[in-house]
N, C-alpha and C positions, 0 to 999 in steps of 0.2 A: 679542557673545557673552560677553565677560568680565563685563560688567555683570550679565547674567542670572545667572551663577554666583555672583557676589558677593552678590546679593540672596538667592539660594537658600541660600547658606551661613549668612547671617544668620537666615533662617527656620528652618533645620534645628536650629540650636543655641540658639534662643530668645534670642539676644542682642537687646536692644531696638534697633529700627531707627528709633524716633522719639525726639525729644529728651525726656529725663527728668531730673529733678533728684535729687540725692543728699540724704538727710536725715542730718545729723550729730546724734546724740543719745547721750550717754554711757551712759545707763541701758539703752537698747535694744541698743546694741553690746555692752555688758558681758554682759547676760543671754544673748544669742545666742552670743557667743563661748564662754561657759562651757558652754552646752549642747552645742556641737559640738566642744569640745576633745577629748573621748574619741575622736571620729572622726578628728581630726587626728593624734592619737597612733597610732591603728590604721593610718593611712595613711602613717606614718613622716614626717609633717611636723614639723619641729623646733618646740619650744615658742616661742610668741610670733610665729611666722611666718604663721599663718593670720589674715587680716584680713577683717573683716565690713564690708560696705557696704550701706546701706539705700537702695533706690530708691523714690522717691515715685511709685508707679504702681499702679493698681488691678488689674493683671493678676495671675493666679494663677501666679506664676513665680519661678524662682531659677536661677542658673547659677554656675559656677566658671570663673575665668580664670587661666591660668598656674599652676594647682595650689594657689595660696595665697591668692587673692582670691575671697571668696564674696560674691555679690551676691544680696540677698533683696528681693523686692518687698513693699511695704506691703500690697498686695492679698492676698498669700499669708499674711502674718502676721495680718492681720485675720480671715481666714477659717479658718485652721488652729487648732483649739481646744486641741490638746495638744502639749507639747514633744516627745513621742515621734514624732508625725507630722512635725514640723519636722525632727527628726533624720533621719528616713527620706528626706525630700526632699534634704537635703544629702548624705546617703550616696549616693543615686542620682547626684547631680551629681559627687561625687568619684569615683564609679565610671567616669564618662566620662574623667576625668583619668587614673586608674590604668590604664584601657584604652588610653590614648594615642589617643583618638578624634579629637582636634583635628588631630594630625599625620597620622593615617590619612585624615581628610577632605581635607586639603590635597593628599595624594598622589592621592586618588580624583578630586578636581576636575581636577587636571592631566591625569590619564588620560582623563577624560570629555571635557575640552575638546579633547584631541587626537583622540579618537574622533569627536566632533561635527564638528570641522573637516574630517576625512577624508570624512565623510558629505556635508557641504556641498560639498566639492570634487567629489565624485561627481555631485551634483545639477547643479552648474554645468557640469561636463563634459558631461553628457547634453544639456544645452541647447546648448552650444557646438558639439557634434558634429552638430547638426541632427536629433537625435532628437525624440521627442514632447515639446514644451515643458512640457505639463502634467505629464508624468512626472517631469521634472527638478525642477519647482517643488514637486511632492509630496514628493520625497525631501528637498529643502531645508527645507520647512516642518516635516517630521517629525523633523528631526535633534535639535532641542532637547528635544522630547518624549521621545525615546528616552533621552537623557542624564538627563532629570529622573526618569523611572521608575527608572533604575538607581540614581540618588542616593537616591531615596526608599526603595527596598528596602535600600540600604546603611545608612541611618540607622535604619530599623526594627530591623534586626539589632543595631545599636549600642545602641538603647534597651533591648532585651531583655538584652543583656550588662551594661549599666549597672545594670539592676534586680538581676541576679544578683550582680554585684560589690558593689553597695550593700548588699544583704542580708548578704553575707559580711562586709562591713566593720562592719555593725551588730553582728553576732555576735562578731567579733573584739574590738570595743570594749566588749563586755558590756552592750549596750543592748537595749531591748525591741523585737524585730522586728515585734511587732504594730502598731508605728507605720506600717509599710509597708501593712499591710492597712487601717488606719484612713484613711490619706491616699488610697489608691486607691479605697476605698469612697466617700469624699467626692467624688472626681473622677468616679466612675461616676454618682453621684447628680446631679452638676452637668451631665454631658455625655451620659449614657446614651441619652436620647431622640434627641439629635442624632446620636450615633455609629451608632444603628441604621439611619440612612439614608445612611451614608457608605460609599463603596467603600474597603475597608481598604488597597487598593493605591495609593490616591491621597493618602495622608497620611504624615507622617514619623515617627509614633509607632504602635506596635501599639495596637489598640483596648484601652480600659481594662479591659474584661471579660477579655480575654486576659492582660493583665499581672497582674491580680488572681489569675487561675487559676494562672499560672506561679509567683507568689510563694507562694501557699498550698501548691502542690506541693513547692516547695523547703523550706518550713518544716516539712513533714511528715517530712523527712529529718533534722531537727535532733536532737541528743542529748536524750533525755528528761530528763536531769538538768540541762539548761541553766538557769542563773540569771542574769538581767540585773542584775548587782550594781552597774553604773554607770548604771542607769536614773535619770531625774531625781528628785531628792529632793522632799519636800513643800514645802520652801522654794523650790526652783527652779520648781516648778509654780506656786506663788503669784506668784513674780516674773514668770513668763511671762504669767500672766493680767493682771498690772499693765501690762506692756508692750503687750499687745493693747488693753487699755482706754485706754491713753495714746494710741496711734495712732488708735483709733476716735474718741476725744474730740477730737483735733486735726483729723482729716481727714474725718470723716463729718458729715452734716447733723445739726442739733439734733434733728430728728424721729427719725432713725435711732438716735441715742444714747439718746433717751428710750424707744424700742422695745426696744433691746438691754439697757438698764440702767434699768428703771423705778424710780421713787422707792421702791417696796416692797422693792427690792434694797438691802440695807444692807451688802453686802460691801465690802472695801477697793477692789476693782477697779471696782465700780459707783460708789462715791464719787469715785474718781479720774477716771473718764470724765466724770461729770456736772460735776465742778469745772472740768475743762479745757474742756468744751463751754460752760459758763456764761461762763468767761473769754473764750473765743473770740467769744461773742455779746454781750459787753459787760456781763453781769451780774456785775460784779467783787465786789460784796459777797457774793452767793450763792456765788461761787467761793471766796472767802476763808473763809467758814464751813465749806464742805466740806473745804477743805484743812487748816484748823485741827483739824477732827475727825480727819482722817487722821494728823496729827502727834501728837495726843493719844493715839491708839492705837499709833502707831509712832514714838516719839521719836528713834529712831536711823536712820530712813530718810532718806538725804541728798536723794533726788529729790523728796520732798514739800516740803522746805525750798526746793529749786530752784523748784518751782511757786509757792510762797509768794512767793519773790523776784520772779518774773514778775508776779504779781498786785499786789504792793505797788508795783512800779515803774509799772505802768499806772495805779494810784491816785494816783501822784505822791508817794508816801511813800518818799522815797529812803533815809532813814536806816533804816527798817524793811526795805527791800529789800536794802540792803547787809548788814544783820545776818543776814537769811535766807540770802543767797548765801554769806556767810562761814561760817555754820553748816553749810551743805551741803558746802562744800569741806573743812571739818574732819572730816566724817563719811565722805566718799567715800574709797574705798580705792585707786582707780585714777586714772590721769591723766584730767583732766576739762577739756579745752580749751574745750568749749562753756560750761560753768559759769563758767570764768575770763573768757571773753569777755563773758558777760552781766554779771558783776560789774564788769568794766572799763567797760562802757557806762554803768552806773548811776553809777559814780564820775565819769565825764566830765560827766554831767548834773548831779550834785550839786555838783561843783566846789568842795569845801572845800579849804583848804590841804593840800597833799600828795596830793590825790585823783588828779590827772592823772599824777603820777609813779608812783603805785601802779598806775594803769590801764595805763601804758606797760609796766611790769614784767609785769603780767598778760598783756597782749597778746603780748609777746615770748615768754613761757613757752608760751602757747597755740600760737603759730606754730611753735615747735620741735617740738611734738607733732603738730599737725594744721593745716596752713595752710588758711585759709578766708577768703572774701571779706569776711564781716562783721568778722572780726578786724582786717583791714587798714583797713576803714572806721572802726572804733572807734579804732584807732591814729592815724588821720588827725585825728580829733576831739581826741585827747589832746595831739598835738604843736602847738607854737605857732610853729614855724619852717619852713624849707624841707623838713624831713623829712615834714611833713604832705602836701606835694605828691608826694613819693616814695611814701608810703603809699597815696595816692589812685591813683597810677599802677599800683601793685601790685593794688589792688582792681579797677580796670577791666580789668587784664590777666586776672585770674581769671574775670571774667564775660564776657570776649571782646569788649570795646569798644575796639578798637585805636586809633581816632582819639583817644579820651580818654586812652589810655595815653601816646601821644606828646605830647599837650598838657601833661599834668602832669609827665611825666618831663623834658621840656625846661625847664619852670618850676623844677623841683627843682634841676636842674644849674646854673641861673643863680644860685641863692641859696645852694647848699651849697658847702662847702669842697672844692675838688678833691682827690681821693684819699680822702675820707671814705667809710665803708661805703655810706651811702645815695647818695652821688654816683656811686659805681661801679655800684651796683645799678640806678640810673636809667639809666646808660649802657647796661647790659646790656639793659634794656627797649627801648632805641631801636635795637638792632641788627636 
């Protein structure tokens, strides 16, 4: 019974139940963080506390955990075309947090589990007392269905509340509430035909048409003088288009990129998507030409230099790659652990005097900001002593290969000075 409710909880809150990888990308995280910061302020979340995580999954989905961690699926980012609609999605998810729905769900699950167990006890009792066995079995079989219907009704109400609270949050943040209409219209277009054949009492969300009607009714009550003064700027809209193009270029097929961004499209976002797709498919010279065009148009964009660094590295032009990454780091305004790790990797490959020391410094700085498996792997390449085994142990620990963790942690302790930081950390991994 407990297993059933755990699975139900996962489904109702759209938390991913299958393994999915996180994407670490400085540009994407920065753009989304800036777009949703007005919502964080309106929700009384302290500055710098809202963290954005990108899930590499094609689902049209997002969720908030703990009130401060926002998880956004690449499928959502690739399909939602405006930052206003993205803000509406996050506002809805924050509406769940503000409504205390996770805590209420836990209470409801406990209550329904008790209720279900009582019904099951009744069924077992009927059979034990010598009554009609089929009657007892029928009560037993129906118990989880009763609980499920109760839970589904509960979550439908929560979704309505989250829409209302999300809309109020958008208004408090001085954002454009039309983003709610936009995303719900898109969802209706995607699922309308399917929803027309669904029993509304058998799903955990209200039908999209109902949600859209409710939002429009709420918007009619708004002050006629309302001005969304914090709506995304022209620059933010352009940045969002670049992020979408980047994700599509990296994650979609070459044919889909060509369809969405044909050669006739000479916008920056189209050039970005095509350059990335060409790099992904081995056309490095074509990718380089497109990236250099972007840089000539936007000489202060750090992420175009980051892409150039990727391309030059794959071409084996390590000096040019280092130059591009260093230029990117000079231009970027926020902490950039992914770019630092990329530069460290190229330095270990180039291996000129001083390169490995610089790579170690870069990796350590990156790990302080955002520990990642790749950074430990690069750090292992940069070290020439027992610390390399410790870094490998940390790498395998982060990817969940515990047999390899123990192997390299033991090797590290054999060669490291007892009491050194890496010796102690290796010991921690063996506990």
